[in-house]
N, C-alpha and C positions, 0 to 999 in steps of 0.2 A: 385815243388820242395824247398819248404824253409828252411833255415838255421838259427840256433839263439838256445837264451838260454832256456828252459825249466823249473822253477820251481820243486825241489827235494824236495820231504819228505810235509806232509799233513797238514803242517800250513803252509808253505809257496802256497803252493798252495789255500791257502784259503786266507796267506794275497793278496797273487793276486789277485783274485776271487773278492776280497773285494777292493780295487781298484783300478779298474774294475767297479764295481758296482756303490763307491761315484762318482766317472769321471764321468758317464758318466749322472746323475742324477745333478753333480752339475753343467752342459752342458744342459740338461732340465731348470733349474731355474734361467738362466741368461736371462737379460732383452732381451726384441723381436725382436731387433735388429744384434745378436747373435745368437742366438738362431735357433740350423741349424733345428730342428722340425715347426719353425714359416719362412720357407724362402717361399719368393714368389718365383710360379711355381713350387713346388709339386706339384705330383699331392699324393691321396686320399691312392693309395698302397703306396708310399714310405713312407709317415707320420705313416703310420700302421706300415712298416716293422721300423721303427723308438721306436716306440710305444714298438712293439715285439724284438728291440733291447737292453732294457730298462727293461724290464720283465725278460727275460733270465738273464741280468745280477744277478737281487738282486733272482729270482729264487737260480740261482746256490750257490751265495754269501749264501744264507739260507741253500738249502738243502745241502748242503755241508757236515756238520759235522753233521744233522742229519740223511747221507745212513752212513755218517763211522762209525755210535754209534749204531744202530741199531745191527750189528752184533756182537760189542764186551758185547755188552745188555745182548742181548739170551745169551754168550756164558756163562759168571759171572753169568748172574743170572739165566741160566740154563729152560730158555724160551722161547719160538717159537713167533715171538711178534706179530703175526698170524695165524689162519686158513685159510689153504687152501678150497676155496669152489670155487664151479664151478661161478657163479660171478664175483669173483679175476681172475679169472685163462684167464674169456669174458676181463676183464678190461686189464689187465693187455694187454692183444694179442692185442687187439684196441689203448694201447695206442703204442704200441711197430709199429704195422703199421700206424698211423699217424706218428711218429715222420721222422720212416725214409720218408714218401710221402716227409711232409714237405722238408725234407733233399735230396732229388729227385730236387723239386721245387725250391727250393733255388737256387739250384746245376747248373737247366736250366737256371735260371731266370740271376745270373750270367752272365755267358755265355754268355746270350744272349745280357747284356749290354758292354761287351768285343765285342761286334762285331761293 
């Protein structure tokens, strides 16, 4: 368990994720001798994890305002933004399943590295 301060409010969460994303990309654009992605001795999997980390910061930075705005727009406009179809249900199920598997894999990988 960890103790720390977490941002409260949508604006603060968005600002935090934005800072994290900018910082990760600033590290990526450093000269090769200071760039952790270009460090010698990294395996292809470690490099892939670094790129996935960058992607997750960027995706979170972009998706947070979108995900918060959809319910608000649906209420204001009295329009449901999409029609629930069999394809949508299957897609969301596959996405939830793969997200869960990725989390399980990441936790197992982290635990193996601590050994």
